VOBA-1610 file (N, C-alpha, C; in pm, whole numbers, padded with zeros to 5 digits, always signed):
BEGIN
Met+16805+12857+07600Met+16778+12991+07670Met+16631+12997+07707Lys+16502+12925+07669Lys+16402+12887+07723Lys+16401+12865+07845Arg+16477+12721+07844Arg+16473+12665+07963Arg+16536+12689+08051Lys+16629+12793+08067Lys+16749+12835+08193Lys+16620+12960+08274Ile+16538+13040+08122Ile+16435+13118+08210Ile+16353+13077+08250Leu+16277+12962+08226Leu+16177+12887+08288Leu+16225+12847+08431Leu+16347+12793+08450Leu+16402+12739+08552Leu+16402+12850+08658Ala+16459+12967+08584Ala+16493+13091+08722Ala+16337+13128+08725Gly+16246+13120+08647Gly+16117+13151+08683Gly+16066+13078+08795Val+16085+12942+08769Val+16032+12861+08913Val+16122+12868+09012Ala+16225+12918+09025Ala+16326+12939+09154Ala+16268+13021+09206Ala+16218+13131+09158Ala+16191+13272+09207Ala+16074+13267+09246Leu+15974+13214+09184Leu+15847+13169+09232Leu+15823+13085+09375Val+15894+12978+09391Val+15921+12906+09500Val+15979+12972+09634Leu+16104+13032+09597Leu+16150+13111+09688Leu+16078+13249+09738Gly+16016+13301+09653Gly+15910+13384+09685Gly+15820+13388+09753Leu+15733+13256+09724Leu+15651+13195+09849Leu+15691+13147+09939Met+15808+13123+09968Met+15890+13081+10081Met+15913+13166+10175Val+15914+13322+10137Val+15967+13438+10253Val+15867+13515+10262Ala+15825+13618+10331Ala+15748+13731+10381Ala+15782+13837+10288Pro+15644+13910+10268Pro+15704+14045+10198Pro+15784+14127+10206Ala+15801+14147+10384Ala+15878+14248+10449Ala+16009+14205+10495Ser+16104+14291+10395Ser+16218+14249+10409Ser+16313+14284+10533Ala+16242+14349+10612Ala+16305+14367+10722Ala+16293+14268+10848Trp+16206+14168+10843Trp+16214+14044+10898Trp+16297+13957+10893Ile+16379+13873+10972Ile+16427+13759+10936Ile+16317+13654+10959Ile+16324+13546+10877Ile+16222+13455+10850Ile+16253+13338+10902Val+16183+13252+10994Val+16217+13117+11032Val+16159+13049+10980Pro+16181+12888+10948Pro+16078+12790+10925Pro+16000+12697+11027Asp+15915+12603+11021Asp+15899+12536+11140Asp+16002+12534+11278Tyr+15964+12564+11356Tyr+16006+12544+11472Tyr+16160+12607+11468Gly+16189+12684+11390Gly+16331+12756+11361Gly+16362+12837+11479Glu+16465+12934+11437Glu+16540+13018+11524Glu+16652+13124+11414Thr+16650+13244+11495Thr+16724+13356+11433Thr+16862+13329+11460Gly+16892+13278+11603Gly+17039+13306+11638Gly+17035+13451+11707Trp+17134+13480+11755Trp+17143+13634+11825Trp+17148+13707+11712Gln+17099+13834+11714Gln+17126+13917+11619Gln+17103+14089+11707Ser+17160+14159+11639Ser+17180+14300+11708Ser+17104+14388+11620Tyr+17051+14491+11689Tyr+16967+14593+11673Tyr+17003+14739+11667Thr+17009+14800+11623Thr+17042+14958+11636Thr+16913+15047+11597Tyr+16857+15178+11667Tyr+16758+15239+11647Tyr+16828+15375+11677Thr+16850+15439+11574Thr+16912+15612+11559Thr+16811+15688+11574Ala+16833+15796+11689Ala+16715+15924+11691Ala+16752+16000+11581Gly+16599+16035+11508Gly+16615+16129+11394Gly+16606+16307+11476Ala+16608+16393+11372Ala+16574+16530+11444Ala+16503+16524+11553Gly+16556+16586+11680Gly+16467+16638+11778Gly+16495+16508+11889Gly+16552+16411+11835Gly+16567+16293+11921Gly+16439+16232+11969Phe+16457+16185+12121Phe+16344+16049+12125Phe+16336+16060+12287Ser+16234+16087+12324Ser+16223+16045+12453Ser+16042+15964+12482Gly+16059+15857+12545Gly+15963+15791+12569Gly+15989+15651+12595Thr+15926+15563+12548Thr+15935+15413+12593Thr+15982+15293+12460Ala+16067+15241+12472Ala+16117+15113+12397Ala+16048+14981+12448Gly+16001+14901+12356Gly+15918+14757+12364Gly+15978+14702+12299Phe+15937+14546+12354Phe+15996+14419+12294Phe+15863+14367+12285Leu+15805+14300+12209Leu+15690+14188+12178Leu+15746+14071+12093Val+15658+13976+12153Val+15642+13841+12092Val+15505+13811+12104Ser+15437+13744+11962Ser+15337+13724+11972Ser+15305+13609+11895Asn+15158+13547+11924Asn+15128+13399+11905Asn+15076+13461+11752His+15018+13383+11665His+14972+13405+11544His+14866+13284+11543Gly+14716+13278+11531Gly+14651+13177+11511Gly+14585+13100+11596Asp+14670+13088+11696Asp+14646+12979+11842Asp+14711+13029+11931Thr+14684+12978+12046Thr+14722+12971+12158Thr+14799+12818+12244Asp+14835+12749+12172Asp+14887+12623+12215Asp+14996+12639+12245Asn+15081+12695+12131Asn+15255+12651+12095Asn+15311+12801+12132Asp+15391+12827+12250Asp+15431+12980+12239Asp+15580+12977+12204Ser+15611+13088+12114Ser+15754+13147+12069Ser+15782+13193+12164Gly+15918+13230+12141Gly+15985+13294+12249Gly+16092+13383+12180Leu+16112+13502+12275Leu+16216+13617+12248Leu+16333+13635+12346Leu+16421+13644+12326Leu+16549+13685+12399Leu+16601+13792+12359Val+16644+13891+12476Val+16663+14026+12459Val+16816+14054+12558Asp+16900+14098+12494Asp+17005+14147+12623Asp+17093+14264+12547Asn+17204+14276+12620Asn+17314+14388+12590Asn+17226+14490+12533Leu+17139+14563+12595Leu+17120+14677+12579Leu+17180+14792+12644Ser+17172+14899+12536Ser+17255+15045+12537Ser+17202+15140+12523Gln+17205+15244+12554Gln+17117+15394+12531Gln+17226+15478+12568Cys+17335+15524+12433Cys+17428+15591+12475Cys+17523+15577+12612Ser+17545+15459+12658Ser+17622+15386+12783Ser+17551+15471+12905Gln+17410+15489+12924Gln+17350+15518+13021Gln+17379+15412+13118Ala+17360+15466+13258Ala+17344+15386+13356Ala+17249+15298+13376Gly+17222+15212+13484Gly+17127+15125+13487Gly+17110+14996+13467Asn+17004+14912+13485Asn+16981+14768+13445Asn+16964+14767+13298Gln+17045+14779+13245Gln+17050+14793+13101Gln+17047+14663+13021Ser+17148+14565+13075Ser+17159+14435+13029Ser+17092+14309+13139Phe+17002+14374+13220Phe+16944+14278+13307Phe+17035+14230+13402Glu+17170+14304+13452Glu+17265+14246+13535Glu+17246+14274+13687Leu+17114+14289+13726Leu+17070+14279+13841Leu+16994+14143+13860Gly+16965+14093+13714Gly+16896+13956+13767Gly+16760+13960+13796Asn+16702+14098+13750Asn+16556+14116+13756Asn+16504+14221+13631Tyr+16400+14239+13662Tyr+16350+14349+13547Tyr+16336+14485+13613Asp+16420+14508+13713Asp+16405+14661+13778Asp+16432+14751+13652Gly+16366+14870+13636Gly+16388+14961+13541Gly+16311+14896+13396Tyr+16216+14794+13432Tyr+16169+14747+13322Tyr+15999+14698+13358Thr+15898+14746+13250Thr+15764+14685+13292Thr+15705+14563+13180Leu+15707+14442+13249Leu+15655+14337+13189Leu+15491+14347+13181Gly+15408+14326+13052Gly+15260+14327+13049Gly+15206+14250+13162Pro+15087+14294+13219Pro+15039+14227+13324Pro+15025+14086+13333Ala+14966+14020+13199Ala+14947+13873+13209Ala+15068+13833+13101Ser+15170+13896+13065Ser+15274+13872+12980Ser+15391+13778+13088Asn+15438+13670+12999Asn+15529+13561+13030Asn+15674+13590+13025Gly+15748+13661+13109Gly+15882+13706+13073Gly+15982+13653+13223Thr+16083+13626+13206Thr+16171+13625+13308Thr+16299+13657+13295Val+16406+13686+13412Val+16524+13703+13359Val+16588+13604+13429Thr+16665+13549+13299Thr+16745+13415+13339Thr+16895+13412+13299Gln+16973+13329+13343Gln+17105+13281+13317Gln+17140+13174+13226Gly+17027+13128+13199Gly+16991+13032+13084Gly+17062+12902+13111Pro+17095+12793+13020Pro+17054+12829+12881Pro+16919+12809+12867Val+16889+12870+12788Val+16738+12864+12701Val+16744+12780+12579Asn+16696+12645+12567Asn+16718+12582+12443Asn+16610+12617+12337Ser+16661+12609+12190Ser+16547+12614+12114Ser+16499+12462+12053Asp+16398+12459+11992Asp+16365+12329+11952Asp+16460+12238+11903Ser+16553+12279+11827Ser+16665+12213+11755Ser+16769+12163+11871Gly+16770+12214+11988Gly+16842+12181+12097Gly+16948+12253+12129Thr+16958+12381+12028Thr+17067+12487+12034Thr+17055+12554+12193Pro+17149+12572+12252Pro+17137+12633+12406Pro+17180+12779+12363Tyr+17106+12868+12422Tyr+17140+13017+12401Tyr+17186+13086+12565Leu+17284+13109+12539Leu+17321+13190+12687Leu+17306+13326+12668Pro+17339+13416+12802Pro+17353+13567+12757Pro+17434+13606+12663Ala+17409+13729+12576Ala+17490+13763+12494Ala+17602+13886+12542Asp+17539+13918+12646Asp+17638+13998+12731Asp+17624+13999+12860Gly+17710+13978+12985Gly+17713+13954+13095Gly+17693+13816+13150Glu+17586+13817+13242Glu+17531+13675+13303Glu+17396+13655+13300Trp+17337+13766+13261Trp+17167+13742+13251Trp+17097+13779+13096Met+17004+13775+13081Met+16904+13800+12967Met+16773+13775+12996Ser+16700+13872+12909Ser+16505+13847+12923Ser+16521+13755+12847Tyr+16372+13645+12878Tyr+16336+13561+12800Tyr+16197+13607+12825Gln+16125+13598+12697Gln+15985+13613+12699Gln+15918+13513+12604Leu+15774+13458+12667Leu+15705+13373+12594Leu+15572+13424+12561Ser+15517+13381+12434Ser+15422+13453+12369Ser+15292+13439+12418Asn+15270+13438+12578Asn+15130+13437+12623Asn+15156+13543+12769Asp+15058+13590+12827Asp+14933+13552+12789Asp+14828+13713+12782Asp+14920+13797+12736Asp+14833+13929+12701Asp+14792+13936+12574Pro+14666+14011+12558Pro+14613+14006+12408Pro+14692+14090+12319Thr+14728+14058+12200Thr+14807+14117+12106Thr+14744+14259+12058Pro+14783+14388+12093Pro+14722+14505+12036Pro+14684+14480+11908Ala+14589+14527+11850Ala+14562+14514+11717Ala+14666+14603+11636Ile+14740+14720+11674Ile+14849+14790+11609Ile+14974+14703+11567Phe+15000+14605+11631Phe+15091+14502+11595Phe+15057+14402+11487Leu+15103+14431+11398Leu+15057+14300+11291Leu+15204+14212+11236Asn+15146+14110+11180Asn+15308+14033+11147Asn+15333+14071+11015Ala+15450+13986+10954Ala+15493+14070+10816Ala+15379+14054+10668Tyr+15261+13926+10712Tyr+15146+13938+10654Tyr+15057+14054+10661Gly+15062+14142+10760Gly+14963+14223+10815Gly+14845+14147+10866Asn+14870+14032+10935Asn+14772+13950+11037Asn+14795+14011+11172Val+14700+14003+11231Val+14668+14045+11397Val+14731+13905+11460Gly+14805+13940+11589Gly+14853+13831+11654Gly+14717+13771+11737Thr+14757+13662+11830Thr+14665+13643+11951Thr+14704+13691+12073Asn+14767+13583+12165Asn+14821+13641+12285Asn+14958+13665+12274Cys+15044+13736+12357Cys+15176+13795+12309Cys+15222+13826+12471Ser+15365+13859+12461Ser+15429+13874+12613Ser+15482+14018+12552Tyr+15470+14128+12627Tyr+15580+14229+12628Tyr+15645+14314+12711Leu+15746+14387+12683Leu+15836+14432+12780Leu+15870+14562+12763Glu+15852+14675+12839Glu+15901+14799+12813Glu+15996+14842+12907Thr+16060+14983+12866Thr+16155+15072+12928Thr+16182+15182+12897Gly+16198+15306+12986Gly+16206+15415+12926Gly+16311+15461+12862Ile+16337+15539+12756Ile+16494+15575+12686Ile+16450+15726+12682Thr+16565+15795+12664Thr+16584+15915+12596Thr+16690+15923+12511Leu+16686+15985+12393Leu+16795+16005+12303Leu+16809+16140+12262Leu+16931+16179+12222Leu+16952+16300+12144Leu+16953+16266+12010Glu+16919+16386+11942Glu+16955+16337+11777Glu+17070+16290+11756Gly+17038+16197+11682Gly+17172+16118+11630Gly+17235+16014+11711Glu+17173+15988+11862Glu+17202+15929+11925Glu+17136+15769+11894Ser+17214+15650+11959Ser+17141+15543+11907Ser+17120+15442+12036Phe+17015+15345+12049Phe+16955+15266+12144Phe+16992+15125+12084Thr+17068+15021+12139Thr+17096+14901+12056Thr+17071+14789+12172Phe+17056+14673+12106Phe+17017+14562+12169Phe+17025+14440+12096Asp+17067+14320+12157Asp+17075+14233+12107Asp+16968+14131+12114Trp+16905+14039+12028Trp+16779+13952+12033Trp+16748+13846+11959Ala+16708+13736+12001Ala+16681+13571+11923Ala+16577+13575+11918Phe+16471+13514+11817Phe+16338+13469+11814Phe+16370+13321+11804Leu+16293+13272+11877Leu+16246+13106+11897Leu+16124+13044+11861Ala+16098+12992+11742Ala+15968+12926+11711Ala+15944+12801+11765Phe+15867+12801+11850Phe+15818+12680+11915Phe+15686+12656+11840Asp+15666+12658+11724Asp+15514+12648+11624Asp+15560+12601+11515Tyr+15458+12596+11421Tyr+15474+12525+11283Tyr+15349+12579+11220Ala+15350+12529+11110Ala+15245+12594+10973Ala+15126+12523+11039Pro+15017+12618+10990Pro+15003+12745+10968Pro+15006+12869+11034Phe+15078+12856+11151Phe+15090+12968+11236Phe+15185+13048+11219Gln+15192+13180+11251Gln+15308+13283+11203Gln+15320+13366+11294Asp+15368+13282+11422Asp+15446+13388+11531Asp+15536+13483+11496Phe+15539+13586+11557Phe+15606+13693+11525Phe+15686+13777+11651Ser+15760+13881+11622Ser+15819+13948+11733Ser+15868+14073+11675Lys+15860+14191+11777Lys+15876+14308+11714Lys+15916+14423+11804Phe+16020+14527+11772Phe+16060+14627+11843Phe+15973+14752+11827Tyr+15986+14822+11942Tyr+15853+14932+11925Tyr+15896+15032+12022Leu+15844+15188+11972Leu+15862+15268+12048Leu+15721+15351+12060Lys+15706+15411+12200Lys+15555+15473+12224Lys+15628+15612+12251Asp+15561+15710+12236Asp+15599+15848+12274Asp+15527+15868+12384Ala+15535+16017+12445Ala+15547+16036+12612Ala+15374+16003+12634Gly+15297+16042+12510Gly+15170+16005+12547Gly+15103+15855+12547Gly+15215+15761+12523Gly+15152+15601+12521Gly+15121+15583+12375Asp+15137+15677+12258Asp+15100+15590+12136Asp+15208+15555+12064Val+15208+15437+12005Val+15306+15353+11935Val+15330+15450+11805Val+15480+15480+11791Val+15520+15564+11679Val+15598+15532+11611Phe+15660+15406+11622Phe+15763+15322+11549Phe+15755+15189+11582Gln+15790+15101+11487Gln+15813+14974+11515Gln+15833+14909+11384Asn+15939+14776+11436Asn+15984+14715+11337Asn+15982+14560+11376Gly+15946+14473+11262Gly+15991+14364+11240Gly+16090+14284+11330Leu+16114+14188+11388Leu+16235+14116+11428Leu+16226+13994+11336Gly+16173+13881+11441Gly+16161+13762+11365Gly+16028+13695+11355Gln+16010+13627+11252Gln+15875+13581+11240Gln+15871+13409+11160Leu+15768+13320+11219Leu+15789+13229+11151Leu+15676+13237+11059Val+15758+13147+10914Val+15672+13200+10792Val+15679+13021+10737Pro+15636+12920+10743Pro+15683+12806+10710Pro+15622+12781+10563Val+15723+12690+10489Val+15669+12671+10338Val+15578+12571+10312Pro+15477+12635+10274Pro+15358+12521+10239Pro+15408+12429+10153Pro+15365+12290+10212Pro+15389+12177+10121Pro+15330+12187+09968Ala+15236+12265+09931Ala+15178+12261+09809Ala+15276+12331+09724Val+15323+12436+09780Val+15453+12528+09716Val+15574+12473+09654Val+15592+12406+09765Val+15703+12295+09736Val+15679+12193+09614Leu+15567+12126+09629Leu+15546+11999+09540Leu+15503+12096+09392Phe+15427+12214+09407Phe+15442+12258+09273Phe+15531+12327+09193Gly+15671+12366+09287Gly+15764+12387+09238Gly+15867+12284+09163Ser+15839+12159+09235Ser+15932+12055+09203Ser+15836+11995+09080Gly+15711+11993+09055Gly+15626+11955+08984Gly+15686+11992+08829Leu+15717+12136+08825Leu+15756+12214+08712Leu+15877+12166+08670Leu+16015+12142+08790Leu+16116+12129+08768Leu+16119+12013+08693Gly+16030+11889+08734Gly+16042+11759+08710Gly+15999+11771+08548Leu+15875+11881+08499Leu+15834+11883+08371Leu+15962+11908+08292Val+16040+12012+08320Val+16139+12054+08228Val+16250+11975+08227Gly+16256+11901+08316Gly+16371+11786+08312Gly+16294+11659+08204Leu+16198+11626+08219Leu+16112+11531+08147Leu+16151+11578+07984Arg+16137+11701+07953Arg+16122+11771+07859Arg+16256+11773+07761Arg+16383+11804+07873Arg+16483+11803+07850Arg+16549+11667+07791Phe+16483+11550+07868Phe+16532+11410+07856Phe+16476+11361+07711Arg+16363+11410+07647Arg+16291+11346+07559Arg+16385+11405+07434Lys+16404+11544+07442Lys+16492+11614+07366Lys+16626+11540+07282Asn+16683+11491+07441Asn+16833+11399+07401Asn+16794+11277+07369
//
């Protein structure tokens, strides 16, 4: 029984150090990817009128830029360039130095996985440079980003109405850097009133793996000696 408890504790320790503390994030390892994901924001009492934004940021360096794909936008079936089907950013504002483009793809991840639009023929593709990351946007560990790319569009929702989109985070970086992506809302005055983590790079430190493996090895050795 003690051995089982120890094994469970070691597994929990190793797994706990492998993931970020914020459960809303989807965590990827070095050069990892999330695949296409869907996100829904539903307006509360009074609804919402302001700006929706998509941000992808480097952390700790400016050498390798991670990517964020966004597509299939819908705010209560309103008309407009919701899913970039005009083949451009009409109706959107890209940061002044941000790296973003509307593309038909494919966009390849580091593993070689090709990403095509989730809806229609076009999608947005941002790389995490070259606007400075605002200090209000922190990653899952509370770290400030370095350079970023952000894309914004105006939305208006009545109470209970939803804004939805598909997204994919592609990490083109590695330990110890923790690149990340976020969805956020700004009110009519330009203040960020809501933000939610999307994807983040959280590599497993080799020391953690060795520590966990070492403890498991000691447990196995003790069991061998008893037998």
